[in-house]
VOGULO-194852 format. One record per atom (N, C-alpha, C, CB): residue in one letter; atom name; x, y, z. Coordinates in steps of 0.05 Angstrom, whole numbers, always signed. Atoms other than C-alpha are relative to their C-alpha. Glycine has a CB too. Example, Ala and Ser with C-alpha at 12.3 -4.5 7.8 and 13.67 -1.06 7.14 Angstrom:
# VOGULO-194852
+------+------+--------+--------+--------+
: resn : name :   east :  north :     up :
+------+------+--------+--------+--------+
:    A :    N :    +18 :    -24 :     +0 :
:    A :   CA :   +246 :    -90 :   +156 :
:    A :    C :    +18 :    +24 :     +0 :
:    A :   CB :    -20 :     +1 :    +25 :
:    S :    N :    -16 :    -24 :     -1 :
:    S :   CA :   +273 :    -21 :   +143 :
:    S :    C :    -15 :    +22 :    +14 :
:    S :   CB :     +9 :     +9 :    -29 :
+------+------+--------+--------+--------+
This chain:
# VOGULO-194852
+------+------+--------+--------+--------+
: resn : name :   east :  north :     up :
+------+------+--------+--------+--------+
:    Q :    N :    -26 :     -8 :     -9 :
:    Q :   CA :    +57 :   -987 :   -563 :
:    Q :    C :    +10 :    -18 :    +23 :
:    Q :   CB :     +0 :    +29 :     +9 :
:    V :    N :    -12 :    +17 :    -21 :
:    V :   CA :   +105 :  -1024 :   -516 :
:    V :    C :    +14 :    +18 :    +19 :
:    V :   CB :    +19 :    -21 :    -12 :
:    Q :    N :    -15 :    -15 :    -21 :
:    Q :   CA :   +129 :   -996 :   -451 :
:    Q :    C :    +16 :    -19 :    +17 :
:    Q :   CB :    -20 :    +17 :    +17 :
:    L :    N :    -17 :    +15 :    -18 :
:    L :   CA :   +187 :  -1023 :   -411 :
:    L :    C :     +9 :    +20 :    +21 :
:    L :   CB :    +25 :    -13 :    -15 :
:    V :    N :     -7 :    -18 :    -21 :
:    V :   CA :   +198 :   -991 :   -343 :
:    V :    C :    +18 :    -14 :    +20 :
:    V :   CB :    -26 :    +11 :    +14 :
:    E :    N :    -19 :    +11 :    -18 :
:    E :   CA :   +259 :  -1006 :   -302 :
:    E :    C :     -2 :    +13 :    +28 :
:    E :   CB :    +29 :     +3 :    -10 :
:    S :    N :     -1 :    -11 :    -27 :
:    S :   CA :   +265 :   -997 :   -227 :
:    S :    C :    +20 :    -17 :    +17 :
:    S :   CB :    -28 :     -1 :    +13 :
:    G :    N :    -18 :    +14 :    -18 :
:    G :   CA :   +309 :  -1018 :   -169 :
:    G :    C :    +28 :     +9 :     +1 :
:    G :   CB :     +0 :    -28 :     -7 :
:    G :    N :    -28 :    -10 :     -1 :
:    G :   CA :   +372 :   -979 :   -183 :
:    G :    C :     +5 :    +16 :    +25 :
:    G :   CB :     +6 :    +17 :    -24 :
:    G :    N :     -7 :    -16 :    -24 :
:    G :   CA :   +409 :   -940 :   -130 :
:    G :    C :    +29 :     +0 :     +5 :
:    G :   CB :    -15 :    -10 :    +24 :
:    L :    N :    -28 :     -2 :     -8 :
:    L :   CA :   +473 :   -928 :    -93 :
:    L :    C :     +5 :    -23 :    +20 :
:    L :   CB :     +7 :    +27 :    +13 :
:    V :    N :     -7 :    +23 :    -17 :
:    V :   CA :   +507 :   -989 :    -61 :
:    V :    C :    +30 :     -1 :     +3 :
:    V :   CB :    -11 :    -26 :    -11 :
:    Q :    N :    -29 :     +4 :     -4 :
:    Q :   CA :   +575 :  -1004 :    -31 :
:    Q :    C :    +10 :    -24 :    -15 :
:    Q :   CB :     +7 :     -2 :    +29 :
:    A :    N :    -12 :    +24 :    +13 :
:    A :   CA :   +622 :  -1052 :    -66 :
:    A :    C :     -5 :    -24 :    +18 :
:    A :   CB :    +31 :     +5 :     -4 :
:    G :    N :     +7 :    +25 :    -14 :
:    G :   CA :   +604 :  -1123 :    -48 :
:    G :    C :    -30 :     -3 :     +6 :
:    G :   CB :    +15 :     -1 :    +26 :
:    G :    N :    +28 :     +0 :     -6 :
:    G :   CA :   +531 :  -1105 :    -40 :
:    G :    C :    -17 :    -12 :    -23 :
:    G :   CB :    -10 :    +27 :     +7 :
:    S :    N :    +18 :    +11 :    +20 :
:    S :   CA :   +470 :  -1127 :    -79 :
:    S :    C :    -23 :    +19 :     -7 :
:    S :   CB :    -12 :    -27 :    +11 :
:    L :    N :    +24 :    -14 :     +9 :
:    L :   CA :   +413 :  -1097 :   -119 :
:    L :    C :    -16 :    -19 :    -17 :
:    L :   CB :     +7 :    +26 :    -15 :
:    R :    N :    +17 :    +16 :    +18 :
:    R :   CA :   +354 :  -1127 :   -155 :
:    R :    C :    -15 :    +20 :    -18 :
:    R :   CB :    -20 :    -18 :    +16 :
:    L :    N :    +14 :    -17 :    +20 :
:    L :   CA :   +330 :  -1091 :   -218 :
:    L :    C :    -24 :    -15 :    -10 :
:    L :   CB :    +19 :     +7 :    -23 :
:    S :    N :    +24 :    +11 :    +12 :
:    S :   CA :   +261 :  -1101 :   -245 :
:    S :    C :     -7 :    +15 :    -26 :
:    S :   CB :    -24 :     +1 :    +19 :
:    C :    N :     +9 :    -13 :    +25 :
:    C :   CA :   +232 :  -1086 :   -314 :
:    C :    C :    -28 :    -10 :     -6 :
:    C :   CB :    +20 :     -6 :    -24 :
:    A :    N :    +28 :     +7 :     +5 :
:    A :   CA :   +157 :  -1085 :   -322 :
:    A :    C :     -8 :     +8 :    -28 :
:    A :   CB :    -19 :    +14 :    +20 :
:    A :    N :     +7 :     -4 :    +28 :
:    A :   CA :   +130 :  -1092 :   -392 :
:    A :    C :    -31 :     +3 :     -3 :
:    A :   CB :    +10 :    -23 :    -18 :
:    S :    N :    +29 :     -3 :     +5 :
:    S :   CA :    +62 :  -1069 :   -418 :
:    S :    C :     -4 :     +9 :    -29 :
:    S :   CB :    -12 :    +20 :    +20 :
:    G :    N :     +7 :     -8 :    +28 :
:    G :   CA :    +26 :  -1055 :   -483 :
:    G :    C :    -24 :    -15 :     -8 :
:    G :   CB :    +24 :     -5 :    -19 :
:    R :    N :    +26 :    +12 :     +6 :
:    R :   CA :    -42 :  -1069 :   -511 :
:    R :    C :     +3 :    -25 :    -16 :
:    R :   CB :    -17 :    +20 :    -15 :
:    T :    N :     -3 :    +23 :    +17 :
:    T :   CA :    -17 :  -1118 :   -562 :
:    T :    C :    +26 :    -15 :     +5 :
:    T :   CB :     -1 :     +8 :    -30 :
:    F :    N :    -26 :    +11 :     -6 :
:    F :   CA :    +48 :  -1137 :   -529 :
:    F :    C :     -4 :    -25 :    +16 :
:    F :   CB :    +18 :    +20 :    +16 :
:    R :    N :     +2 :    +25 :    -14 :
:    R :   CA :    +52 :  -1210 :   -510 :
:    R :    C :    +28 :     -6 :    +11 :
:    R :   CB :     -9 :    -23 :    -19 :
:    F :    N :    -26 :     +1 :    -13 :
:    F :   CA :   +109 :  -1213 :   -460 :
:    F :    C :    +13 :    -27 :     -4 :
:    F :   CB :     -3 :     +5 :    +30 :
:    S :    N :    -12 :    +27 :     +2 :
:    S :   CA :   +119 :  -1288 :   -465 :
:    S :    C :    +10 :     -7 :    -28 :
:    S :   CB :    -20 :    -21 :     +8 :
:    S :    N :    -10 :     +4 :    +27 :
:    S :   CA :   +134 :  -1282 :   -539 :
:    S :    C :    +26 :    +15 :     -5 :
:    S :   CB :    -21 :    +10 :    -20 :
:    Y :    N :    -24 :    -15 :     +3 :
:    Y :   CA :   +194 :  -1238 :   -527 :
:    Y :    C :    +22 :    -10 :    +18 :
:    Y :   CB :     -5 :    +29 :     +6 :
:    A :    N :    -24 :     +4 :    -16 :
:    A :   CA :   +264 :  -1254 :   -504 :
:    A :    C :     +7 :    +28 :    +11 :
:    A :   CB :    +24 :    -11 :    -17 :
:    M :    N :     -7 :    -25 :    -14 :
:    M :   CA :   +290 :  -1202 :   -456 :
:    M :    C :    +30 :     +2 :     +5 :
:    M :   CB :    -16 :     +3 :    +26 :
:    G :    N :    -29 :     -4 :     -5 :
:    G :   CA :   +358 :  -1171 :   -446 :
:    G :    C :     +4 :    +23 :    +19 :
:    G :   CB :    +14 :     +5 :    -26 :
:    W :    N :     -9 :    -23 :    -16 :
:    W :   CA :   +394 :  -1125 :   -397 :
:    W :    C :    +26 :    +10 :    -13 :
:    W :   CB :     +4 :     -8 :    +30 :
:    F :    N :    -24 :    -13 :     +9 :
:    F :   CA :   +446 :  -1076 :   -421 :
:    F :    C :     +7 :    +21 :    +20 :
:    F :   CB :     -5 :    +13 :    -29 :
:    R :    N :     -9 :    -22 :    -18 :
:    R :   CA :   +486 :  -1022 :   -386 :
:    R :    C :    +17 :    +19 :    -16 :
:    R :   CB :    +15 :    -11 :    +25 :
:    Q :    N :    -17 :    -20 :    +13 :
:    Q :   CA :   +520 :   -958 :   -406 :
:    Q :    C :    +12 :    +18 :    +21 :
:    Q :   CB :    -17 :    +17 :    -20 :
:    A :    N :    -15 :    -18 :    -18 :
:    A :   CA :   +573 :   -922 :   -366 :
:    A :    C :     +6 :    +26 :    -14 :
:    A :   CB :    +26 :    -14 :    +10 :
:    P :    N :     -6 :    -25 :    +13 :
:    P :   CA :   +590 :   -849 :   -379 :
:    P :    C :    +24 :     -2 :    -19 :
:    P :   CB :     +6 :    +22 :    +21 :
:    G :    N :    -22 :     +0 :    +20 :
:    G :   CA :   +632 :   -841 :   -442 :
:    G :    C :     +5 :    -27 :    -14 :
:    G :   CB :    +24 :     +9 :    +12 :
:    K :    N :     -4 :    +26 :    +12 :
:    K :   CA :   +624 :   -914 :   -461 :
:    K :    C :    -25 :     -9 :    -16 :
:    K :   CB :     +6 :    -21 :    +22 :
:    E :    N :    +22 :    +10 :    +15 :
:    E :   CA :   +581 :   -953 :   -509 :
:    E :    C :    -18 :    -18 :    +17 :
:    E :   CB :    +10 :    -16 :    -25 :
:    R :    N :    +18 :    +18 :    -13 :
:    R :   CA :   +520 :   -991 :   -487 :
:    R :    C :     +9 :    -29 :     -4 :
:    R :   CB :    -30 :     +4 :    -10 :
:    E :    N :    -10 :    +27 :     +2 :
:    E :   CA :   +541 :  -1062 :   -471 :
:    E :    C :    -20 :    -21 :    +11 :
:    E :   CB :    +26 :     -3 :    +14 :
:    F :    N :    +17 :    +22 :     -8 :
:    F :   CA :   +505 :  -1128 :   -464 :
:    F :    C :     +7 :    -10 :    +27 :
:    F :   CB :     +2 :    -23 :    -21 :
:    V :    N :     -5 :    +11 :    -27 :
:    V :   CA :   +497 :  -1156 :   -394 :
:    V :    C :    -11 :    -29 :     +2 :
:    V :   CB :    -13 :    +17 :    +21 :
:    A :    N :    +13 :    +26 :     -2 :
:    A :   CA :   +448 :  -1215 :   -397 :
:    A :    C :    -24 :     -1 :    -17 :
:    A :   CB :     -7 :     -6 :    +30 :
:    A :    N :    +24 :     +5 :    +16 :
:    A :   CA :   +392 :  -1246 :   -437 :
:    A :    C :    -14 :    -24 :    +11 :
:    A :   CB :     +6 :     -2 :    -30 :
:    I :    N :    +16 :    +23 :     -9 :
:    I :   CA :   +336 :  -1294 :   -422 :
:    I :    C :    -21 :     -7 :    -22 :
:    I :   CB :    -15 :     +6 :    +27 :
:    S :    N :    +18 :     +9 :    +21 :
:    S :   CA :   +293 :  -1335 :   -469 :
:    S :    C :    -29 :     +4 :     +8 :
:    S :   CB :     +5 :    -29 :     -6 :
:    W :    N :    +28 :     -6 :     -3 :
:    W :   CA :   +218 :  -1331 :   -476 :
:    W :    C :    -12 :    -14 :    +25 :
:    W :   CB :    -15 :     -9 :    -24 :
:    S :    N :    +11 :    +15 :    -22 :
:    S :   CA :   +203 :  -1385 :   -424 :
:    S :    C :    +17 :     +4 :    +26 :
:    S :   CB :     -1 :    -30 :     -6 :
:    G :    N :    -19 :     -3 :    -22 :
:    G :   CA :   +263 :  -1368 :   -380 :
:    G :    C :    +19 :    -23 :     +4 :
:    G :   CB :    -15 :     +4 :    +25 :
:    R :    N :    -16 :    +23 :     -3 :
:    R :   CA :   +296 :  -1435 :   -390 :
:    R :    C :    +30 :     +5 :     -8 :
:    R :   CB :    -11 :    -23 :    -16 :
:    R :    N :    -27 :     -5 :     +9 :
:    R :   CA :   +357 :  -1407 :   -425 :
:    R :    C :     +8 :    +28 :     +7 :
:    R :   CB :     +2 :     -4 :    -31 :
:    T :    N :    -11 :    -26 :     -7 :
:    T :   CA :   +401 :  -1351 :   -402 :
:    T :    C :    +28 :     +3 :    -11 :
:    T :   CB :     +0 :     +5 :    +30 :
:    Y :    N :    -27 :     -6 :    +10 :
:    Y :   CA :   +465 :  -1318 :   -426 :
:    Y :    C :    +10 :    +25 :    +13 :
:    Y :   CB :     -1 :     +2 :    -32 :
:    Y :    N :    -12 :    -23 :    -14 :
:    Y :   CA :   +514 :  -1270 :   -392 :
:    Y :    C :    +26 :     +8 :    -13 :
:    Y :   CB :     +4 :     -7 :    +29 :
:    R :    N :    -27 :     -8 :     +7 :
:    R :   CA :   +574 :  -1229 :   -408 :
:    R :    C :    +18 :    -11 :    +21 :
:    R :   CB :     +2 :    +32 :     -2 :
:    D :    N :    -19 :    +15 :    -17 :
:    D :   CA :   +636 :  -1260 :   -378 :
:    D :    C :     +4 :    +14 :    +27 :
:    D :   CB :    +26 :     -3 :    -13 :
:    S :    N :     -7 :    -15 :    -24 :
:    S :   CA :   +648 :  -1205 :   -327 :
:    S :    C :    -21 :     -1 :    +22 :
:    S :   CB :     +6 :    +29 :     -6 :
:    V :    N :    +22 :     +1 :    -20 :
:    V :   CA :   +581 :  -1216 :   -291 :
:    V :    C :     -8 :    -29 :     +6 :
:    V :   CB :    -24 :    +16 :    -10 :
:    K :    N :     +7 :    +28 :     -5 :
:    K :   CA :   +578 :  -1292 :   -293 :
:    K :    C :     +6 :     -7 :    +29 :
:    K :   CB :    +15 :    -19 :    -20 :
:    G :    N :     -4 :     +7 :    -28 :
:    G :   CA :   +569 :  -1320 :   -223 :
:    G :    C :     -8 :    +22 :    +19 :
:    G :   CB :    +28 :     -7 :     +4 :
:    R :    N :     +8 :    -22 :    -17 :
:    R :   CA :   +549 :  -1252 :   -196 :
:    R :    C :    -29 :    +10 :     -6 :
:    R :   CB :    +19 :    +24 :     -2 :
:    F :    N :    +27 :    -10 :     +8 :
:    F :   CA :   +486 :  -1232 :   -235 :
:    F :    C :    -17 :    -24 :     -9 :
:    F :   CB :     +3 :    +20 :    -24 :
:    T :    N :    +19 :    +20 :     +9 :
:    T :   CA :   +424 :  -1273 :   -248 :
:    T :    C :    -24 :    +14 :    -12 :
:    T :   CB :     -9 :    -18 :    +24 :
:    I :    N :    +24 :    -10 :    +14 :
:    I :   CA :   +370 :  -1257 :   -299 :
:    I :    C :    -22 :    -20 :     +3 :
:    I :   CB :     +6 :     +6 :    -30 :
:    S :    N :    +24 :    +18 :     -2 :
:    S :   CA :   +300 :  -1285 :   -289 :
:    S :    C :    -24 :    +16 :    -10 :
:    S :   CB :     -4 :     -9 :    +30 :
:    R :    N :    +25 :    -13 :     +9 :
:    R :   CA :   +229 :  -1271 :   -311 :
:    R :    C :    -24 :    -13 :    +12 :
:    R :   CB :     -1 :     +0 :    -31 :
:    D :    N :    +26 :    +10 :     -9 :
:    D :   CA :   +158 :  -1279 :   -288 :
:    D :    C :    -20 :     +8 :    -21 :
:    D :   CB :     -8 :    +12 :    +29 :
:    N :    N :    +17 :     -7 :    +22 :
:    N :   CA :   +113 :  -1283 :   -348 :
:    N :    C :    -29 :     +7 :     +9 :
:    N :   CB :     -1 :    -24 :    -20 :
:    A :    N :    +27 :     -7 :    -10 :
:    A :   CA :    +50 :  -1279 :   -305 :
:    A :    C :     -1 :    +29 :     +9 :
:    A :   CB :     -7 :    -18 :    +24 :
:    K :    N :     -2 :    -28 :     -9 :
:    K :   CA :    +74 :  -1210 :   -281 :
:    K :    C :    +12 :    +18 :    -22 :
:    K :   CB :    +16 :     +2 :    +25 :
:    N :    N :    -12 :    -15 :    +22 :
:    N :   CA :   +104 :  -1188 :   -348 :
:    N :    C :    +25 :    +15 :    +10 :
:    N :   CB :    -20 :    +20 :    -11 :
:    T :    N :    -23 :    -13 :    -12 :
:    T :   CA :   +168 :  -1173 :   -311 :
:    T :    C :    +25 :    -17 :     -3 :
:    T :   CB :     -5 :     +5 :    +30 :
:    V :    N :    -26 :    +13 :     +1 :
:    V :   CA :   +242 :  -1190 :   -320 :
:    V :    C :    +17 :    +13 :    +22 :
:    V :   CB :    +13 :     +3 :    -28 :
:    Y :    N :    -16 :     -9 :    -23 :
:    Y :   CA :   +292 :  -1184 :   -263 :
:    Y :    C :    +30 :     -3 :     -6 :
:    Y :   CB :     -7 :    -15 :    +25 :
:    L :    N :    -29 :     +4 :     +0 :
:    L :   CA :   +367 :  -1176 :   -255 :
:    L :    C :     +9 :     +2 :    +29 :
:    L :   CB :    +14 :    +21 :    -19 :
:    Q :    N :    -11 :     +0 :    -27 :
:    Q :   CA :   +394 :  -1197 :   -188 :
:    Q :    C :    +30 :     +3 :     -2 :
:    Q :   CB :     -6 :    -27 :    +15 :
:    M :    N :    -28 :     -6 :     +2 :
:    M :   CA :   +463 :  -1167 :   -179 :
:    M :    C :    +13 :     -2 :    +28 :
:    M :   CB :     +4 :    +29 :    -12 :
:    N :    N :    -14 :     +4 :    -25 :
:    N :   CA :   +508 :  -1192 :   -124 :
:    N :    C :    +30 :     +6 :     -3 :
:    N :   CB :     -3 :    -29 :    +10 :
:    S :    N :    -29 :     -5 :     +0 :
:    S :   CA :   +581 :  -1178 :   -105 :
:    S :    C :     +6 :    +23 :    -20 :
:    S :   CB :    +15 :    -25 :     -8 :
:    L :    N :     -3 :    -22 :    +18 :
:    L :   CA :   +576 :  -1111 :   -140 :
:    L :    C :    +27 :    +13 :     +3 :
:    L :   CB :    -22 :    +21 :     +4 :
:    K :    N :    -26 :    -13 :     +1 :
:    K :   CA :   +639 :  -1075 :   -161 :
:    K :    C :     -3 :    +28 :    -12 :
:    K :   CB :    +20 :    -17 :    -18 :
:    P :    N :     +2 :    -27 :    +12 :
:    P :   CA :   +653 :  -1002 :   -178 :
:    P :    C :     -2 :     +0 :    -30 :
:    P :   CB :    +24 :    +16 :     +9 :
:    G :    N :     +2 :     +2 :    +29 :
:    G :   CA :   +661 :  -1024 :   -250 :
:    G :    C :    -27 :     -7 :    -11 :
:    G :   CB :    +20 :    -21 :    -10 :
:    D :    N :    +27 :     +6 :     +8 :
:    D :   CA :   +588 :  -1044 :   -251 :
:    D :    C :    -17 :    +26 :     -1 :
:    D :   CB :    -13 :    -20 :    +19 :
:    T :    N :    +14 :    -25 :     +0 :
:    T :   CA :   +568 :   -971 :   -244 :
:    T :    C :     -8 :     +8 :    -29 :
:    T :   CB :    +17 :    +22 :    +13 :
:    A :    N :    +10 :     -6 :    +27 :
:    A :   CA :   +524 :   -952 :   -303 :
:    A :    C :    -30 :     +5 :     +2 :
:    A :   CB :     +6 :    -23 :    -20 :
:    V :    N :    +29 :     +1 :     +3 :
:    V :   CA :   +454 :   -938 :   -326 :
:    V :    C :     -7 :    -27 :    -12 :
:    V :   CB :    -11 :    +24 :    -18 :
:    Y :    N :     +8 :    +26 :     +9 :
:    Y :   CA :   +420 :  -1005 :   -335 :
:    Y :    C :    -27 :     +2 :    -14 :
:    Y :   CB :     -2 :    -20 :    +24 :
:    Y :    N :    +24 :     +0 :    +17 :
:    Y :   CA :   +368 :  -1016 :   -390 :
:    Y :    C :    -10 :    -28 :     -4 :
:    Y :   CB :     +6 :    +14 :    -27 :
:    C :    N :    +10 :    +26 :     +9 :
:    C :   CA :   +322 :  -1073 :   -405 :
:    C :    C :    -10 :     +4 :    -29 :
:    C :   CB :    -23 :    -10 :    +18 :
:    A :    N :     +7 :     -1 :    +28 :
:    A :   CA :   +305 :  -1090 :   -477 :
:    A :    C :    -15 :    -26 :     -7 :
:    A :   CB :    +25 :     +3 :    -18 :
:    A :    N :    +17 :    +23 :     +9 :
:    A :   CA :   +257 :  -1137 :   -514 :
:    A :    C :     +4 :     -4 :    -29 :
:    A :   CB :    -29 :     +5 :     +7 :
:    D :    N :     +0 :     +7 :    +28 :
:    D :   CA :   +262 :  -1174 :   -579 :
:    D :    C :    -11 :    -28 :     -3 :
:    D :   CB :    +29 :     +2 :    -12 :
:    M :    N :    +11 :    +27 :     +3 :
:    M :   CA :   +230 :  -1236 :   -608 :
:    M :    C :    +21 :    -21 :     -4 :
:    M :   CB :    -19 :     +0 :    -24 :
:    V :    N :    -22 :    +18 :     +4 :
:    V :   CA :   +298 :  -1267 :   -620 :
:    V :    C :    +16 :     -2 :    +26 :
:    V :   CB :    +18 :     +9 :    -24 :
:    F :    N :    -16 :     +4 :    -24 :
:    F :   CA :   +337 :  -1297 :   -562 :
:    F :    C :    +30 :     +0 :     -6 :
:    F :   CB :     -8 :    -26 :    +14 :
:    G :    N :    -29 :     +2 :     +2 :
:    G :   CA :   +411 :  -1288 :   -551 :
:    G :    C :    +14 :    +23 :    -14 :
:    G :   CB :     +7 :    -25 :    -14 :
:    L :    N :    -12 :    -23 :    +13 :
:    L :   CA :   +422 :  -1221 :   -584 :
:    L :    C :    +18 :    +15 :    +19 :
:    L :   CB :    -22 :    +18 :    -12 :
:    M :    N :    -19 :    -14 :    -17 :
:    M :   CA :   +482 :  -1185 :   -557 :
:    M :    C :     +5 :    +29 :     -9 :
:    M :   CB :    +26 :    -15 :     +1 :
:    S :    N :     -3 :    -27 :    +10 :
:    S :   CA :   +480 :  -1122 :   -599 :
:    S :    C :    -25 :    +17 :     +6 :
:    S :   CB :     +5 :     +0 :    -30 :
:    A :    N :    +22 :    -18 :     -7 :
:    A :   CA :   +438 :  -1064 :   -574 :
:    A :    C :    -17 :     +8 :    -24 :
:    A :   CB :    +10 :    +25 :    +14 :
:    M :    N :    +14 :     -8 :    +24 :
:    M :   CA :   +420 :  -1046 :   -645 :
:    M :    C :    -22 :    -20 :     -9 :
:    M :   CB :    +19 :     +5 :    -23 :
:    E :    N :    +18 :    +21 :    +10 :
:    E :   CA :   +382 :  -1111 :   -654 :
:    E :    C :    -25 :     -2 :    +16 :
:    E :   CB :    +14 :    -27 :     +1 :
:    Y :    N :    +24 :     +2 :    -17 :
:    Y :   CA :   +331 :  -1101 :   -598 :
:    Y :    C :    -21 :    +20 :     -9 :
:    Y :   CB :     +7 :     +4 :    +29 :
:    D :    N :    +22 :    -16 :    +10 :
:    D :   CA :   +263 :  -1074 :   -616 :
:    D :    C :     -9 :    +21 :    +20 :
:    D :   CB :    -23 :    -17 :     -7 :
:    Y :    N :    +12 :    -18 :    -20 :
:    Y :   CA :   +241 :  -1042 :   -550 :
:    Y :    C :    +19 :     +4 :    +23 :
:    Y :   CB :    -27 :    -12 :    +10 :
:    W :    N :    -18 :     -8 :    -22 :
:    W :   CA :   +277 :  -1006 :   -494 :
:    W :    C :    -15 :    +15 :    +22 :
:    W :   CB :    +23 :    +17 :    -11 :
:    G :    N :     +9 :    -16 :    -22 :
:    G :   CA :   +264 :   -979 :   -426 :
:    G :    C :    +16 :    +26 :     +2 :
:    G :   CB :     +1 :    -15 :    +27 :
:    Q :    N :    -13 :    -26 :     -3 :
:    Q :   CA :   +287 :   -911 :   -401 :
:    Q :    C :    +25 :     -2 :    +17 :
:    Q :   CB :    -19 :    +20 :    +13 :
:    G :    N :    -24 :     +5 :    -15 :
:    G :   CA :   +341 :   -940 :   -355 :
:    G :    C :     -3 :     +7 :    +29 :
:    G :   CB :    +22 :    +16 :    -12 :
:    T :    N :     -2 :     -6 :    -29 :
:    T :   CA :   +357 :   -940 :   -281 :
:    T :    C :    +29 :     +1 :     +8 :
:    T :   CB :    -16 :    -22 :    +16 :
:    Q :    N :    -28 :     -5 :     -7 :
:    Q :   CA :   +421 :   -915 :   -250 :
:    Q :    C :     +8 :    -19 :    +23 :
:    Q :   CB :     +4 :    +29 :     +9 :
:    V :    N :    -13 :    +16 :    -20 :
:    V :   CA :   +465 :   -963 :   -211 :
:    V :    C :    +28 :    +12 :     +6 :
:    V :   CB :     +2 :    -31 :     -8 :
:    T :    N :    -25 :    -11 :     -7 :
:    T :   CA :   +523 :   -933 :   -173 :
:    T :    C :    +12 :    -17 :    +23 :
:    T :   CB :     -3 :    +30 :     +9 :
:    V :    N :    -13 :    +17 :    -20 :
:    V :   CA :   +573 :   -976 :   -135 :
:    V :    C :    +24 :    +15 :    +10 :
:    V :   CB :     +9 :    -28 :    -12 :
:    S :    N :    -22 :    -15 :    -12 :
:    S :   CA :   +619 :   -940 :    -87 :
:    S :    C :    +21 :    -19 :    +11 :
:    S :   CB :    -10 :    +19 :    +22 :
:    S :    N :    -22 :    +17 :     -9 :
:    S :   CA :   +687 :   -967 :    -67 :
:    S :    C :     +5 :     +4 :    +30 :
:    S :   CB :    +26 :     +6 :    -15 :
+------+------+--------+--------+--------+
């Protein structure tokens, strides 16, 4: 079984920063063989793609609204993927999820194989 555990969410004022982490584990799960993604879901809305990173971390991809503000990274030695979020806006408020799949660049939530339980990010104005 694969476990993805997010952490780092919280309440922050607009313009502030948060760093989310997602730790992966599993007896047969080879973290470096999986591309990782971050998604978010606000109340009453569909889950939407935020960012993705390739197996080695060399390639990244972002939704337009977070480009220049969010940075996805990974540490394969620690089986962890991160999402650094700067210049946060109230519109970024959502539950943030990390996901894993062997294919890089997927933007549809339905295409990812494994999911974490999510961490709440609330940005106040």
